[in-house]
Structure formats: structure tokens, C-alpha cells
C-alpha positions as a Markdown table, in Angstrom:
| # | Residue | x | y | z |
|---|---|---|---|---|
| 1 | Met | -0.9 | -42.1 | 20.3 |
| 2 | Thr | 2.3 | -40.5 | 22.6 |
| 3 | Ser | 1.6 | -37.1 | 24.5 |
| 4 | Asn | 3.6 | -35.3 | 21.9 |
| 5 | Glu | 1.4 | -36.7 | 18.9 |
| 6 | Ser | -1.9 | -35.4 | 20.9 |
| 7 | Lys | -0.7 | -32.1 | 21.4 |
| 8 | Ile | 0.1 | -32.1 | 17.4 |
| 9 | Tyr | -3.5 | -33.4 | 16.8 |
| 10 | Asp | -5.2 | -32.0 | 19.2 |
| 11 | Leu | -8.7 | -31.1 | 17.9 |
| 12 | Asn | -8.9 | -27.9 | 20.2 |
| 13 | Pro | -8.3 | -25.1 | 17.7 |
| 14 | Asn | -6.8 | -22.9 | 20.6 |
| 15 | Lys | -3.9 | -25.2 | 20.9 |
| 16 | Gln | -2.6 | -25.6 | 17.3 |
| 17 | Val | -0.2 | -23.2 | 15.5 |
| 18 | Lys | -2.0 | -22.2 | 12.2 |
| 19 | Ile | -0.9 | -20.7 | 9.3 |
| 20 | Met | -3.9 | -19.1 | 7.2 |
| 21 | Gly | -6.1 | -21.2 | 9.2 |
| 22 | Leu | -4.7 | -24.4 | 8.5 |
| 23 | Pro | -2.8 | -26.4 | 11.3 |
| 24 | Ile | 0.6 | -25.9 | 10.8 |
| 25 | Leu | 1.4 | -29.3 | 9.3 |
| 26 | Trp | -1.1 | -29.2 | 6.8 |
| 27 | Phe | 0.2 | -26.0 | 5.9 |
| 28 | Ala | 3.8 | -27.5 | 5.5 |
| 29 | Ile | 2.3 | -30.2 | 2.9 |
| 30 | Phe | 0.8 | -27.4 | 1.2 |
| 31 | Leu | 4.3 | -25.1 | 1.3 |
| 32 | Val | 6.3 | -28.1 | 0.3 |
| 33 | Thr | 4.0 | -29.2 | -2.6 |
| 34 | Thr | 4.4 | -25.8 | -4.1 |
| 35 | Ile | 8.1 | -25.8 | -4.0 |
| 36 | Val | 8.6 | -29.3 | -5.6 |
| 37 | Thr | 6.4 | -28.2 | -8.4 |
| 38 | Val | 7.9 | -24.5 | -8.4 |
| 39 | Tyr | 11.2 | -26.2 | -8.7 |
| 40 | Thr | 10.6 | -29.3 | -11.5 |
| 41 | Gly | 9.2 | -26.7 | -13.6 |
| 42 | Thr | 5.5 | -28.5 | -13.6 |
| 43 | Leu | 3.8 | -25.2 | -11.7 |
| 44 | Pro | 0.7 | -24.5 | -13.9 |
| 45 | Thr | 1.0 | -21.4 | -15.8 |
| 46 | Gly | -1.4 | -18.2 | -15.9 |
| 47 | Met | -3.5 | -17.3 | -12.7 |
| 48 | Ile | -3.7 | -20.8 | -10.9 |
| 49 | Gly | 0.2 | -21.0 | -10.5 |
| 50 | Ser | 1.1 | -17.7 | -9.8 |
| 51 | Leu | -2.0 | -17.1 | -7.1 |
| 52 | Leu | -0.7 | -20.5 | -6.0 |
| 53 | Val | 2.9 | -19.5 | -5.5 |
| 54 | Met | 2.0 | -16.2 | -4.1 |
| 55 | Val | -0.5 | -17.2 | -1.8 |
| 56 | Val | 1.6 | -20.1 | -0.1 |
| 57 | Phe | 4.8 | -18.3 | 0.1 |
| 58 | Gly | 3.7 | -14.8 | 1.2 |
| 59 | Glu | 1.5 | -16.4 | 4.1 |
| 60 | Ala | 5.3 | -18.3 | 5.0 |
| 61 | Leu | 6.9 | -15.4 | 4.7 |
| 62 | Gly | 4.4 | -13.1 | 6.8 |
| 63 | Trp | 3.9 | -16.1 | 9.4 |
| 64 | Leu | 8.0 | -15.9 | 9.9 |
| 65 | Gly | 8.2 | -12.2 | 9.8 |
| 66 | Asp | 5.2 | -11.4 | 12.7 |
| 67 | Arg | 7.6 | -13.9 | 14.8 |
| 68 | Leu | 11.1 | -12.2 | 14.2 |
| 69 | Pro | 11.9 | -10.3 | 17.1 |
| 70 | Ile | 13.1 | -7.0 | 15.8 |
| 71 | Ile | 11.2 | -7.0 | 12.7 |
| 72 | Lys | 7.5 | -7.5 | 13.8 |
| 73 | Ser | 7.9 | -4.7 | 16.4 |
| 74 | Tyr | 9.8 | -2.1 | 14.4 |
| 75 | Leu | 10.0 | -3.1 | 10.9 |
| 76 | Gly | 6.5 | -3.7 | 9.4 |
| 77 | Gly | 6.6 | -7.4 | 10.3 |
| 78 | Gly | 5.3 | -9.7 | 8.3 |
| 79 | Ala | 4.0 | -7.0 | 5.8 |
| 80 | Ile | 7.5 | -6.0 | 5.1 |
| 81 | Val | 9.0 | -9.8 | 5.1 |
| 82 | Ala | 6.6 | -10.8 | 2.4 |
| 83 | Ile | 7.4 | -8.1 | 0.2 |
| 84 | Phe | 11.3 | -7.9 | 0.6 |
| 85 | Gly | 11.5 | -11.6 | 1.0 |
| 86 | Ser | 9.5 | -12.3 | -2.7 |
| 87 | Ala | 12.3 | -9.0 | -3.9 |
| 88 | Tyr | 15.3 | -10.9 | -2.7 |
| 89 | Met | 14.0 | -14.4 | -3.6 |
| 90 | Val | 14.1 | -12.8 | -7.7 |
| 91 | Tyr | 17.3 | -10.6 | -6.8 |
| 92 | Ser | 19.0 | -13.8 | -5.5 |
| 93 | Gly | 18.1 | -16.1 | -8.4 |
| 94 | Ile | 16.3 | -18.4 | -5.7 |
| 95 | Leu | 12.9 | -17.9 | -7.6 |
| 96 | Pro | 13.0 | -19.2 | -11.2 |
| 97 | Glu | 12.9 | -16.8 | -13.5 |
| 98 | Ser | 9.9 | -18.4 | -15.4 |
| 99 | Val | 7.8 | -18.4 | -12.0 |
| 100 | Ser | 8.5 | -14.5 | -11.1 |
| 101 | Ala | 7.8 | -13.5 | -14.8 |
| 102 | Gly | 4.4 | -15.5 | -14.4 |
| 103 | Val | 3.9 | -13.2 | -11.4 |
| 104 | Asp | 4.7 | -10.0 | -12.6 |
| 105 | Glu | 2.5 | -11.0 | -15.3 |
| 106 | Phe | -0.1 | -11.4 | -13.1 |
| 107 | Met | -0.1 | -8.8 | -10.9 |
| 108 | Thr | 0.8 | -6.0 | -13.7 |
| 109 | Ala | -1.3 | -7.1 | -16.9 |
| 110 | Gly | -3.5 | -9.7 | -15.0 |
| 111 | Gly | -5.0 | -7.0 | -13.1 |
| 112 | Phe | -4.6 | -8.6 | -9.6 |
| 113 | Leu | -3.6 | -5.5 | -7.6 |
| 114 | Asp | -6.7 | -3.6 | -9.3 |
| 115 | Phe | -8.8 | -6.2 | -8.4 |
| 116 | Tyr | -7.7 | -6.2 | -5.1 |
| 117 | Ile | -7.8 | -2.5 | -4.5 |
| 118 | Ala | -11.1 | -2.2 | -6.2 |
| 119 | Ala | -12.9 | -4.6 | -3.4 |
| 120 | Leu | -11.1 | -2.7 | -0.7 |
| 121 | Ile | -12.2 | 0.8 | -1.9 |
| 122 | Thr | -15.5 | -0.3 | -2.6 |
| 123 | Gly | -16.1 | -2.3 | 0.4 |
| 124 | Ser | -14.5 | 0.3 | 3.0 |
| 125 | Ile | -16.2 | 3.1 | 1.5 |
| 126 | Leu | -19.8 | 1.7 | 1.1 |
| 127 | Gly | -19.3 | 0.7 | 4.7 |
| 128 | Met | -18.6 | 3.6 | 6.3 |
| 129 | Asn | -21.4 | 6.5 | 7.9 |
| 130 | Ser | -21.8 | 8.6 | 5.1 |
| 131 | Lys | -21.9 | 12.0 | 7.2 |
| 132 | Val | -18.8 | 11.1 | 8.6 |
| 133 | Leu | -17.6 | 10.4 | 5.0 |
| 134 | Val | -18.6 | 14.1 | 4.1 |
| 135 | Lys | -17.2 | 15.5 | 6.8 |
| 136 | Ile | -13.6 | 13.9 | 6.6 |
| 137 | Gly | -13.9 | 14.4 | 2.7 |
| 138 | Ala | -14.1 | 18.1 | 2.9 |
| 139 | Arg | -11.1 | 18.5 | 5.2 |
| 140 | Tyr | -8.4 | 15.8 | 3.6 |
| 141 | Phe | -6.5 | 17.7 | 1.4 |
| 142 | Val | -5.1 | 19.5 | 4.5 |
| 143 | Pro | -2.8 | 16.7 | 6.1 |
| 144 | Ile | -2.1 | 16.2 | 2.8 |
| 145 | Ile | -0.7 | 19.6 | 2.1 |
| 146 | Gly | 0.9 | 19.6 | 5.6 |
| 147 | Ala | 2.9 | 16.4 | 3.9 |
| 148 | Val | 3.9 | 17.9 | 1.3 |
| 149 | Ile | 4.9 | 21.1 | 3.0 |
| 150 | Gly | 6.8 | 19.3 | 5.4 |
| 151 | Ala | 8.4 | 17.0 | 3.4 |
| 152 | Met | 10.1 | 19.8 | 1.3 |
| 153 | Leu | 11.2 | 21.9 | 4.1 |
| 154 | Ile | 12.7 | 18.8 | 6.1 |
| 155 | Ala | 14.3 | 17.6 | 2.5 |
| 156 | Gly | 15.6 | 21.3 | 2.2 |
| 157 | Leu | 17.0 | 21.4 | 5.8 |
| 158 | Val | 19.1 | 18.0 | 5.3 |
| 159 | Gly | 20.0 | 18.7 | 2.0 |
| 160 | Phe | 21.6 | 21.8 | 3.0 |
| 161 | Leu | 23.1 | 20.0 | 6.0 |
| 162 | Ile | 24.6 | 17.1 | 4.3 |
| 163 | Gly | 26.1 | 18.7 | 1.2 |
| 164 | Phe | 23.1 | 18.6 | -1.2 |
| 165 | Ser | 21.8 | 21.5 | -3.3 |
| 166 | Val | 17.7 | 22.6 | -2.1 |
| 167 | Gln | 17.4 | 21.7 | -6.1 |
| 168 | Asp | 18.1 | 18.5 | -5.9 |
| 169 | Ala | 16.9 | 17.4 | -2.6 |
| 170 | Val | 13.6 | 19.0 | -3.6 |
| 171 | Leu | 13.5 | 18.0 | -7.6 |
| 172 | Val | 15.4 | 14.7 | -7.4 |
| 173 | Ile | 14.5 | 13.5 | -3.7 |
| 174 | Ala | 11.3 | 14.9 | -2.1 |
| 175 | Leu | 8.8 | 15.2 | -5.3 |
| 176 | Pro | 9.2 | 11.8 | -6.9 |
| 177 | Ile | 9.1 | 10.8 | -3.3 |
| 178 | Leu | 6.0 | 12.3 | -2.9 |
| 179 | Gly | 4.7 | 11.6 | -6.9 |
| 180 | Gly | 2.1 | 8.4 | -6.7 |
| 181 | Gly | 4.4 | 5.7 | -7.7 |
| 182 | Met | 5.5 | 5.0 | -10.7 |
| 183 | Gly | 2.7 | 5.1 | -13.4 |
| 184 | Ala | 1.2 | 7.9 | -12.2 |
| 185 | Gly | 4.4 | 9.7 | -10.6 |
| 186 | Ala | 7.7 | 9.0 | -11.9 |
| 187 | Ile | 7.4 | 8.4 | -15.4 |
| 188 | Pro | 4.9 | 12.1 | -16.1 |
| 189 | Met | 7.2 | 13.5 | -14.1 |
| 190 | Ala | 9.9 | 12.3 | -16.3 |
| 191 | Gln | 8.2 | 13.9 | -18.9 |
| 192 | Val | 7.9 | 17.3 | -17.1 |
| 193 | Tyr | 11.9 | 17.2 | -16.0 |
| 194 | Ser | 12.2 | 16.5 | -19.8 |
| 195 | Glu | 10.3 | 19.1 | -21.3 |
| 196 | Phe | 11.7 | 21.8 | -18.8 |
| 197 | Leu | 15.7 | 20.6 | -18.4 |
| 198 | Gly | 16.4 | 18.7 | -21.8 |
| 199 | Asn | 17.6 | 15.2 | -20.9 |
| 200 | Pro | 15.7 | 12.6 | -22.3 |
| 201 | Pro | 12.8 | 11.2 | -19.7 |
| 202 | Ser | 14.9 | 7.6 | -19.5 |
| 203 | Tyr | 17.9 | 10.1 | -17.9 |
| 204 | Tyr | 15.2 | 11.0 | -15.2 |
| 205 | Ile | 13.4 | 8.0 | -14.6 |
| 206 | Ser | 16.8 | 6.0 | -13.4 |
| 207 | Ile | 17.6 | 8.6 | -11.2 |
| 208 | Leu | 13.6 | 9.0 | -9.7 |
| 209 | Val | 13.5 | 5.3 | -9.5 |
| 210 | Pro | 16.0 | 4.8 | -6.2 |
| 211 | Ala | 14.3 | 7.5 | -4.6 |
| 212 | Leu | 11.0 | 6.1 | -4.8 |
| 213 | Ala | 12.3 | 2.6 | -4.1 |
| 214 | Leu | 14.0 | 3.5 | -0.8 |
| 215 | Gly | 11.0 | 6.3 | 0.3 |
| 216 | Asn | 8.9 | 3.3 | -0.2 |
| 217 | Val | 11.2 | 0.9 | 2.3 |
| 218 | Phe | 11.3 | 4.1 | 4.8 |
| 219 | Ala | 7.2 | 4.4 | 4.4 |
| 220 | Ile | 7.2 | 0.8 | 5.7 |
| 221 | Val | 9.1 | 1.0 | 8.5 |
| 222 | Phe | 7.4 | 4.3 | 10.1 |
| 223 | Ala | 3.9 | 3.0 | 9.4 |
| 224 | Ser | 4.9 | 0.3 | 11.8 |
| 225 | Leu | 6.9 | 2.5 | 14.3 |
| 226 | Leu | 3.5 | 4.8 | 14.2 |
| 227 | Asn | 1.6 | 2.0 | 14.9 |
| 228 | Ser | 3.5 | 1.2 | 17.9 |
| 229 | Leu | 3.5 | 4.9 | 19.0 |
| 230 | Gly | -0.4 | 4.6 | 18.7 |
| 231 | Asn | -0.3 | 1.6 | 21.2 |
| 232 | Lys | 1.5 | 3.6 | 23.6 |
| 233 | Val | 0.2 | 6.7 | 23.1 |
| 234 | Pro | -3.3 | 5.8 | 22.9 |
| 235 | Ser | -4.4 | 9.8 | 22.5 |
| 236 | Leu | -2.8 | 9.8 | 19.1 |
| 237 | Ser | -4.2 | 7.4 | 17.5 |
| 238 | Gly | -8.1 | 6.5 | 16.6 |
| 239 | Asn | -7.4 | 2.7 | 15.7 |
| 240 | Gly | -7.9 | 3.0 | 12.3 |
| 241 | Gln | -10.5 | 5.6 | 12.1 |
| 242 | Leu | -9.3 | 9.2 | 11.5 |
| 243 | Ile | -11.9 | 11.4 | 13.4 |
| 244 | Pro | -13.6 | 10.7 | 17.0 |
| 245 | Gly | -16.8 | 9.0 | 16.0 |
| 246 | Phe | -15.7 | 7.4 | 12.7 |
| 247 | Thr | -16.0 | 3.7 | 12.0 |
| 248 | Leu | -17.3 | 1.3 | 9.7 |
| 249 | Glu | -20.5 | 0.1 | 9.8 |
| 250 | Glu | -19.7 | -3.3 | 10.7 |
| 251 | Lys | -23.0 | -5.4 | 11.5 |
| 252 | Lys | -23.1 | -8.7 | 12.7 |
| 253 | Ser | -24.0 | -11.0 | 10.1 |
| 254 | Thr | -23.7 | -14.2 | 8.8 |
| 255 | Phe | -21.5 | -14.5 | 5.5 |
| 256 | Asp | -23.4 | -15.1 | 2.6 |
| 257 | Ile | -21.6 | -16.8 | -0.6 |
| 258 | Ser | -24.5 | -14.9 | -2.9 |
| 259 | Lys | -23.9 | -11.3 | -1.0 |
| 260 | Met | -20.4 | -11.8 | -1.3 |
| 261 | Gly | -20.8 | -12.5 | -5.2 |
| 262 | Ile | -22.7 | -9.3 | -5.5 |
| 263 | Gly | -20.2 | -7.8 | -3.6 |
| 264 | Leu | -17.6 | -9.0 | -6.0 |
| 265 | Leu | -19.4 | -7.5 | -8.9 |
| 266 | Ala | -20.1 | -3.9 | -7.1 |
| 267 | Ala | -15.9 | -3.7 | -7.2 |
| 268 | Leu | -16.0 | -4.7 | -10.6 |
| 269 | Leu | -18.8 | -2.5 | -11.8 |
| 270 | Phe | -17.2 | 0.6 | -9.8 |
| 271 | Phe | -13.7 | -0.2 | -11.1 |
| 272 | Ala | -15.1 | -0.2 | -14.6 |
| 273 | Cys | -17.2 | 3.0 | -14.6 |
| 274 | Gly | -13.6 | 4.7 | -13.1 |
| 275 | His | -11.8 | 4.0 | -16.4 |
| 276 | Leu | -15.3 | 5.0 | -18.3 |
| 277 | Leu | -14.7 | 8.4 | -17.0 |
| 278 | Gly | -11.0 | 8.6 | -17.3 |
| 279 | Ala | -11.4 | 8.5 | -20.8 |
| 280 | Ile | -13.6 | 12.0 | -21.0 |
| 281 | Val | -12.3 | 13.3 | -17.2 |
| 282 | Pro | -8.3 | 13.8 | -16.5 |
| 283 | Leu | -7.8 | 11.8 | -13.1 |
| 284 | His | -6.6 | 8.4 | -12.6 |
| 285 | Pro | -9.4 | 5.7 | -12.4 |
| 286 | Tyr | -8.7 | 5.0 | -8.6 |
| 287 | Ala | -9.5 | 8.9 | -7.8 |
| 288 | Leu | -12.4 | 8.7 | -10.3 |
| 289 | Met | -13.9 | 5.4 | -8.4 |
| 290 | Ile | -13.1 | 6.9 | -5.0 |
| 291 | Ile | -15.4 | 10.1 | -5.9 |
| 292 | Leu | -18.2 | 7.5 | -7.9 |
| 293 | Val | -18.9 | 5.3 | -4.5 |
| 294 | Ala | -18.4 | 8.3 | -2.1 |
| 295 | Ile | -21.3 | 9.9 | -4.4 |
| 296 | Ala | -23.3 | 6.6 | -4.2 |
| 297 | Lys | -22.9 | 5.9 | -0.4 |
| 298 | Ile | -24.1 | 9.8 | 0.3 |
| 299 | Ala | -26.6 | 9.7 | -2.0 |
| 300 | Asn | -27.8 | 6.2 | -0.8 |
| 301 | Leu | -28.2 | 4.8 | -3.8 |
| 302 | Ile | -27.1 | 1.7 | -3.2 |
| 303 | Pro | -29.0 | -1.1 | -1.7 |
| 304 | Gly | -28.5 | -2.6 | 1.5 |
| 305 | Asn | -28.1 | -6.1 | 0.6 |
| 306 | Val | -25.4 | -4.7 | -2.0 |
| 307 | Val | -23.6 | -3.0 | 1.0 |
| 308 | Glu | -23.5 | -5.7 | 2.6 |
| 309 | Gly | -22.2 | -7.5 | 0.0 |
| 310 | Ala | -19.6 | -5.1 | -0.7 |
| 311 | Ser | -18.6 | -5.1 | 2.9 |
| 312 | Gln | -18.1 | -9.1 | 3.1 |
| 313 | Trp | -16.2 | -9.4 | -0.3 |
| 314 | Tyr | -14.2 | -6.4 | 1.2 |
| 315 | Gln | -13.1 | -8.4 | 4.5 |
| 316 | Phe | -12.5 | -11.8 | 2.5 |
| 317 | Val | -10.3 | -10.1 | -0.2 |
| 318 | Ala | -8.1 | -8.3 | 3.0 |
| 319 | Lys | -8.3 | -11.1 | 5.0 |
| 320 | Thr | -7.2 | -14.0 | 2.2 |
| 321 | Trp | -5.1 | -12.3 | -0.2 |
| 322 | Thr | -3.0 | -9.3 | 1.6 |
| 323 | Leu | -0.1 | -11.4 | 1.9 |
| 324 | Ala | -0.3 | -12.7 | -1.6 |
| 325 | Leu | -0.8 | -9.4 | -2.6 |
| 326 | Leu | 2.4 | -8.0 | -0.7 |
| 327 | Phe | 4.5 | -11.2 | -2.1 |
| 328 | Gly | 3.9 | -10.3 | -5.8 |
| 329 | Ile | 4.7 | -6.5 | -4.6 |
| 330 | Gly | 7.9 | -7.6 | -3.8 |
| 331 | Val | 8.1 | -10.0 | -7.2 |
| 332 | Ala | 6.8 | -7.1 | -9.4 |
| 333 | Phe | 7.7 | -3.7 | -7.9 |
| 334 | Thr | 10.3 | -3.9 | -5.9 |
| 335 | Asp | 14.0 | -3.3 | -7.3 |
| 336 | Leu | 16.5 | -4.2 | -4.7 |
| 337 | Asn | 19.0 | -3.2 | -7.4 |
| 338 | Ala | 17.7 | 0.2 | -7.5 |
| 339 | Val | 17.6 | 0.1 | -3.4 |
| 340 | Leu | 20.7 | -1.0 | -3.3 |
| 341 | Ala | 22.4 | 1.3 | -5.6 |
| 342 | Ala | 21.3 | 4.4 | -3.4 |
| 343 | Leu | 22.6 | 3.1 | 0.0 |
| 344 | Ser | 24.7 | 5.6 | 0.8 |
| 345 | Ile | 24.6 | 7.5 | 3.9 |
| 346 | Gln | 24.0 | 11.0 | 2.9 |
| 347 | Tyr | 20.9 | 10.0 | 0.0 |
| 348 | Val | 19.3 | 7.5 | 3.0 |
| 349 | Leu | 19.3 | 10.5 | 5.5 |
| 350 | Leu | 17.4 | 13.0 | 2.8 |
| 351 | Val | 15.4 | 10.3 | 2.0 |
| 352 | Ala | 14.4 | 9.5 | 5.9 |
| 353 | Gly | 13.9 | 13.1 | 6.0 |
| 354 | Val | 11.5 | 13.7 | 3.1 |
| 355 | Val | 9.7 | 10.6 | 4.5 |
| 356 | Phe | 10.0 | 12.1 | 8.3 |
| 357 | Gly | 8.6 | 15.3 | 7.3 |
| 358 | Ala | 5.4 | 14.1 | 5.5 |
| 359 | Val | 4.5 | 12.6 | 8.5 |
| 360 | Ile | 4.8 | 15.2 | 10.8 |
| 361 | Gly | 3.1 | 17.6 | 8.5 |
| 362 | Ala | 0.4 | 15.6 | 8.0 |
| 363 | Ala | 0.1 | 15.0 | 11.5 |
| 364 | Leu | 0.5 | 18.8 | 12.3 |
| 365 | Leu | -1.9 | 20.0 | 10.0 |
| 366 | Gly | -4.5 | 16.4 | 10.3 |
| 367 | Arg | -4.9 | 17.3 | 14.1 |
| 368 | Ile | -5.7 | 21.2 | 13.6 |
| 369 | Val | -8.7 | 19.8 | 11.1 |
| 370 | Gly | -9.5 | 17.3 | 13.9 |
| 371 | Phe | -8.1 | 13.9 | 12.8 |
| 372 | Tyr | -5.9 | 11.7 | 14.7 |
| 373 | Pro | -2.5 | 12.3 | 14.2 |
| 374 | Ile | -1.5 | 8.7 | 13.8 |
| 375 | Glu | -4.0 | 8.1 | 11.3 |
| 376 | Ser | -3.4 | 11.1 | 9.4 |
| 377 | Ala | 0.1 | 10.4 | 9.1 |
| 378 | Ile | -0.2 | 7.2 | 7.9 |
| 379 | Ser | -2.5 | 8.0 | 5.5 |
| 380 | Ala | -2.2 | 11.8 | 3.9 |
| 381 | Gly | 1.6 | 11.4 | 4.8 |
| 382 | Leu | 3.2 | 7.9 | 4.5 |
| 383 | Cys | 0.7 | 6.8 | 1.7 |
| 384 | Met | 2.2 | 10.3 | -0.3 |
| 385 | Ala | 5.5 | 9.3 | 0.4 |
| 386 | Asn | 4.9 | 5.4 | -0.9 |
| 387 | Met | 4.7 | 3.7 | -4.5 |
| 388 | Gly | 1.3 | 3.9 | -4.9 |
| 389 | Gly | -1.3 | 1.6 | -4.9 |
| 390 | Thr | 1.7 | -1.0 | -3.8 |
| 391 | Gly | 2.9 | 1.2 | -1.2 |
| 392 | Asp | -0.8 | 1.7 | 0.1 |
| 393 | Val | -1.1 | -1.8 | 0.7 |
| 394 | Ala | 2.6 | -2.2 | 2.5 |
| 395 | Val | 2.0 | 0.5 | 4.4 |
| 396 | Leu | -1.3 | -0.1 | 5.9 |
| 397 | Ser | -0.5 | -3.7 | 6.4 |
| 398 | Ala | 2.2 | -2.8 | 7.9 |
| 399 | Ala | 0.5 | -0.1 | 10.3 |
| 400 | Lys | -2.8 | -2.7 | 10.8 |
| 401 | Arg | -5.0 | -0.2 | 9.2 |
| 402 | Met | -6.5 | -1.4 | 6.3 |
| 403 | Gln | -9.6 | 0.3 | 6.4 |
| 404 | Leu | -7.9 | 3.6 | 5.9 |
| 405 | Met | -7.2 | 2.6 | 2.0 |
| 406 | Pro | -10.0 | 4.9 | 0.3 |
| 407 | Phe | -8.1 | 7.8 | 1.9 |
| 408 | Ala | -4.6 | 6.3 | 1.3 |
| 409 | Gln | -5.8 | 6.3 | -2.4 |
| 410 | Ile | -6.9 | 10.1 | -2.4 |
| 411 | Ala | -3.4 | 10.8 | -1.1 |
| 412 | Ser | -1.8 | 8.8 | -4.0 |
| 413 | Arg | -3.6 | 9.4 | -7.0 |
| 414 | Leu | -5.1 | 13.3 | -6.3 |
| 415 | Gly | -2.0 | 13.9 | -4.1 |
| 416 | Gly | -0.1 | 12.5 | -6.7 |
| 417 | Ala | -1.6 | 14.6 | -9.4 |
| 418 | Leu | -0.8 | 18.0 | -7.3 |
| 419 | Ile | 2.5 | 17.1 | -7.1 |
| 420 | Leu | 2.7 | 17.0 | -10.7 |
| 421 | Leu | 1.2 | 20.3 | -11.0 |
| 422 | Leu | 3.7 | 21.8 | -8.3 |
| 423 | Ala | 6.7 | 20.0 | -10.1 |
| 424 | Gly | 5.5 | 22.3 | -12.9 |
| 425 | Leu | 5.5 | 25.3 | -11.1 |
| 426 | Ile | 8.8 | 24.5 | -9.2 |
| 427 | Ile | 11.4 | 23.4 | -11.5 |
| 428 | Pro | 11.2 | 27.1 | -13.8 |
| 429 | Leu | 12.4 | 29.0 | -10.5 |
| 430 | Phe | 15.3 | 26.5 | -10.1 |
| 431 | Leu | 15.8 | 27.7 | -14.1 |
């Protein structure tokens, strides 16, 4: 064996380049095999083919993004490359239509996004200190309100400076960006606009979508920048903790397959209960699920083995499928046509101003109530300004703070409901 070969096949794992824990040569075999099945039309249909493409292509794009000099430091690294790399593959036709349709179906009708988020919410909340959970929950709406106020003020100011009316800056740009994504934000907001302003909802959706898409881009970029700021100014950051002393109760334990199975069951059950309660209570199932898990944790209703299992399942899902999910987000939820259509300098400045305002407002008011500014800005600010559940995953991945998912979901879901209420109150003021 030559010296070069010995380096490649060295059994010391610290000396091997790895992707997803695999030596790069083995991953290359998996990648080539997947590519062959994709372009010969032999990729299995349904969950198997879609998940294979998402995992292999997502990991490849994520590995690349984490090594590109400027992108890895300032633009979100692997997270943003996985999302926009896959979106470009759809936009350019590189990814066959049948494959993109399969991934879209798996992400949406197949429920993979819900499956992922259910694991993160259940495992991360059950892993919290219950006393700190109460302490945080009672104050969390303060930075959310700060994000809304900051975004609207900056939108009005930037709009005035670049020739937009305050009405357009607030109604057409700021509120849709803060509204919690498409399903929970833009679509019902278009209905509200239609009732007050008279045009059909489809007209307003076509106007709102570019703002959402571009706002999501800036949210991901700002998430990476805030992570870099936190590394340079440690006093502003809790490294994923919202307040001093807040940590996940990560106990030293050996991963147990049976416990992970219990954790999976707990995540599915809480998600189902959120939908069950959603048939009665007019809130998004994610929001109701968060409330149910938090109540169960605070009241100490969950046995210890279930708590540990949920935590282990959450860690497995976050480590194994995050880049796969981001690839799916790019395919199913990121419309490059809409993003590119909105790329006038004025429009870009206005959207950036809205996201920046949300960051500043959430950071300042979060600091007042005792939160770390970086974590407050990311969870209550950027997760108000992204595209709901998909945006939460992308933003927290870029910020390297996936443990903030429960609070991100509060901002996206309950904050989105707040924006719909606010839209109904503000629109008549401009009539």
C-alpha cells in the first residue's frame, strides 16, 4: 500500500475527512449511486426515494457550504447552501421534475416537516428545567412585541427615505414578513386584505409572496451574522440559552433504542393532541402542542424514561435529518422566481430594514426582561421574520441554536396570530 493510500484508508477517525460520519470515499459512492438512480428514472417513489435524495444531496450541499470561505462565515454556511442549492436545482431544471414533485409531496402531504418539528419541540421542552421554563414563558412576548414595533418603525423610516408610502411599507412588506409564513400568515392575511380592500385573495398573495421569500433569505443571513457577533462579543450571547442559568438537562446516558422509540411515540402523541385540541381552540396545532408539552413538563406529569427517550430522539433527529430537511425546504418552499422577481434595490433595502428592525426590537426588549440579546433577537426577532416552521429550522441551523426551537415556534405561531389581529386593526386606519 502506498503512503497516499494509507492516508486515505487510515483507521484513525481523526485523520479522515468525513461526511455524515462516513469516510468521504464511502459517501462519494452513496452520492454517485443516488445520482445514477435519479437520472436513470429508477429512484424509488414515495418516502424511500425522497428521503434518500434529501439526505444524500442535503449532506453534500451542507458539507460544501460549511467549507466555502465567505458563505460559511457570513451567509449561513451549510444551511443556506442546502436550501438555495436545492432551490436552484429545481429552478434550473437540474433536479428532474418527478424527483422534485416527490420531495414536495413528502415534505407537505407526507408530513416530514411536521414529523421533524414535533421531535424537536417535544424533546427540547421536556429537556428543560421546569422552573426556568415558567420564568421564560411569562416574559417571552415582550421581545416578540419588540420585534413587531422595531420592524414597523424601520419599515416606515426606510420606506419614507426610498419613496415607498408608509402604507405600502407596513401593509405590503412588514406585516407579511412578520406573519408566520404562508399557511399561517400570508394566506389568511390575503383573506383579511381582500375583505377590507376588495381585490381577490390571489391578487394579494402574489404581492405578499416575494416579501416572505426575501425576508426569509435575510433572516437566515442575519442568523449567521448574529452567531458570529455572539462569538466575538460573548457578553451578548448565551450560546443557545435565553437567560443565565437556562440549559437543557443533558444527562450523561447511553443511547437506548427502546427509549428512542418511546421518545418517537411521545412526539407523535403530543403532535396528535395539538391537532385534536386545534379542532376546538382557534390556535395553530404547533402552538397548542408547545402549550401541552410545557404544561406536562411543569406539572411533572411525564415519567423519567419518557423524558430521556424524547431527548434522545430529538438529538437523533436534529443530528441526522437537519440538512435533509433543509434540502426539502429548498425544493418545496423556496420559490427562486419570486425571490428574483423582487430584487430591485429599493425592495431589497426595505425587506432588509424590516428584518433588521425585528432583530433590534427583540434584542432591546429582550435585554430589558433579562434575556441574552443574541438569543432574543434570533428566536423572537428572526423567527418572526422568516417563513414559519421551515424558516425556523433554517434560521436556527444557520445560528447553530437548534435548542431554541420551542421559542422559535412560539414566535412563528402565536406571534403570527398576533400579526393577523394587528393587520385587522391597522388596515382600516389607511382606508
